[in-house]
C-alpha positions in Angstrom: 0.0 0.0 0.0 1.3 3.5 -0.9 2.0 5.9 1.9 0.6 9.4 1.6 2.5 12.1 3.4 -0.2 14.8 3.7 -3.8 14.4 4.9 -6.4 16.8 3.7 -9.8 16.8 5.5 -12.9 17.8 3.8 -16.3 18.2 5.3 -19.5 17.3 3.5 -23.2 18.0 4.1 -25.3 14.9 4.6 -27.0 15.4 1.2 -23.6 15.8 -0.5 -22.3 12.5 1.0 -25.4 10.8 -0.4 -24.6 12.3 -3.9 -21.0 11.3 -3.5 -22.0 7.7 -2.7 -24.3 7.7 -5.8 -21.5 8.9 -8.0 -19.1 6.3 -6.6 -21.7 3.6 -7.3 -22.1 4.8 -10.9 -18.3 4.7 -11.4 -18.1 1.3 -9.7 -15.8 2.6 -6.9 -16.0 1.6 -3.3 -13.1 3.5 -1.7 -14.2 7.1 -1.1 -10.6 8.4 -0.4 -9.4 6.9 -3.7 -12.4 8.3 -5.6 -12.0 11.9 -4.2 -8.2 11.8 -4.8 -8.7 10.7 -8.4 -11.4 13.3 -9.0 -9.2 16.1 -7.5 -6.0 15.1 -9.3 -7.2 13.8 -12.6 -10.4 15.7 -13.0 -12.5 12.7 -14.0 -15.9 13.3 -15.4 -18.4 10.6 -14.9 -20.7 10.1 -17.9 -23.8 8.1 -16.9 -25.2 5.3 -19.1 -28.3 6.3 -21.0 -29.9 3.2 -22.5 -32.6 5.2 -24.3 -30.3 7.9 -25.6 -27.2 5.9 -26.6 -28.6 5.4 -30.1 -29.5 9.1 -30.7 -26.7 11.2 -29.1 -23.2 11.4 -30.4 -20.2 10.5 -28.3 -19.0 14.1 -28.3 -22.4 15.3 -27.1 -22.3 12.8 -24.3 -18.9 13.9 -23.2 -20.0 17.6 -23.3 -23.1 16.7 -21.3 -20.9 14.9 -18.7 -18.7 18.1 -18.4 -21.7 20.4 -18.1 -23.4 18.1 -15.5 -20.2 17.9 -13.5 -19.9 21.7 -13.5 -23.6 22.0 -12.5 -23.2 19.5 -9.6 -20.2 21.5 -8.4 -22.1 24.8 -8.5 -25.1 23.2 -6.8 -23.0 22.9 -3.7 -21.9 26.5 -3.8 -25.0 28.0 -2.4 -27.0 30.7 -4.1 -24.2 32.3 -6.1 -25.2 30.4 -9.3 -28.9 30.3 -8.9 -31.3 32.4 -10.9 -34.4 34.3 -9.7 -36.3 31.0 -9.5 -33.7 29.3 -7.4 -32.5 27.0 -10.3 -28.8 26.4 -10.7 -27.3 27.5 -14.0 -23.8 27.4 -15.4 -21.8 29.8 -17.6 -19.6 28.0 -20.1 -18.7 29.8 -23.3 -18.4 28.2 -26.7 -14.7 29.3 -26.7 -14.0 27.6 -23.4 -15.6 24.4 -24.7 -13.7 24.6 -28.0 -10.4 24.9 -26.0 -11.3 22.2 -23.5 -12.4 19.6 -26.0 -10.1 20.7 -28.9 -13.0 21.1 -31.3 -14.1 23.8 -33.7 -17.0 26.2 -33.4 -19.4 24.3 -35.7 -18.9 21.0 -33.8 -19.5 22.6 -30.4 -22.6 24.4 -31.6 -23.9 21.1 -33.2 -23.3 19.3 -29.8 -25.2 22.1 -28.0 -28.1 21.8 -30.4 -28.1 18.0 -30.0 -28.3 18.3 -26.2 -31.1 20.9 -26.5 -33.1 18.8 -28.9 -33.1 16.0 -26.4 -34.1 18.2 -23.5 -30.8 17.8 -21.6 -29.9 21.5 -21.5 -31.5 24.8 -22.1 -29.6 28.0 -23.0 -31.0 31.3 -21.9 -29.7 34.3 -23.7 -28.6 37.2 -21.4 -28.0 39.8 -24.1 -25.5 41.1 -26.5 -21.9 40.3 -25.5 -22.9 38.3 -22.4 -22.6 34.5 -22.3 -25.7 32.3 -22.1 -26.9 30.8 -18.9 -27.0 27.1 -19.3 -29.5 25.0 -17.4 -28.5 21.3 -17.2 -31.0 18.5 -16.7 -29.6 16.0 -14.2 -30.2 12.5 -15.4 -28.8 11.2 -12.2 -31.5 12.6 -10.0 -34.6 10.5 -9.3 -36.9 13.5 -9.3 -36.4 16.4 -11.8 -40.0 17.5 -12.0 -39.2 21.1 -11.4 -35.7 21.4 -12.8 -36.8 24.1 -15.2 -39.7 26.6 -14.5 -41.8 27.5 -17.5 -41.2 31.2 -16.7 -37.7 30.9 -18.0 -38.8 29.3 -21.3 -41.4 31.9 -22.1 -40.1 34.9 -20.2 -37.8 37.6 -21.3 -34.5 36.4 -22.7 -35.6 32.9 -23.7 -33.7 31.3 -26.6 -36.7 29.5 -28.0 -40.3 28.6 -27.1 -40.4 24.9 -27.4 -41.4 22.7 -24.5 -38.5 21.1 -22.6 -39.2 17.6 -21.1 
């Protein structure tokens, strides 16, 4: 067994521990210390299995969704800083950031975003000229997502389209 020279202690809320256990189960990992260490050092992104969507969503779109979901879950635990006026968590992730992160071009990234929007996995809300979109991410890992996205956002000021999502 390897010896580690420095211990770092992290405190979790009970609901965060439950989420952590769920993520570990999805990844097939039982050792929490090893899981947290790998996540912190290597930045693993867990991409859940989607039996119904595997045939219709491209691999690149799945990876992008995994990255967006990972960022959303991180921001969920940061209090109200990343919540809108309805209390829903959103993320800011520009096309340019994704292009650099995934080493892909503008057209490919936009195509992946459209793919995720068409399947109701994300919703982009325009904020205005020169400002990045707010991205709302549907969490496939949660058992109940009935109010992940209020209708006011979709039909209110600044909506990117008016189609029904999920």
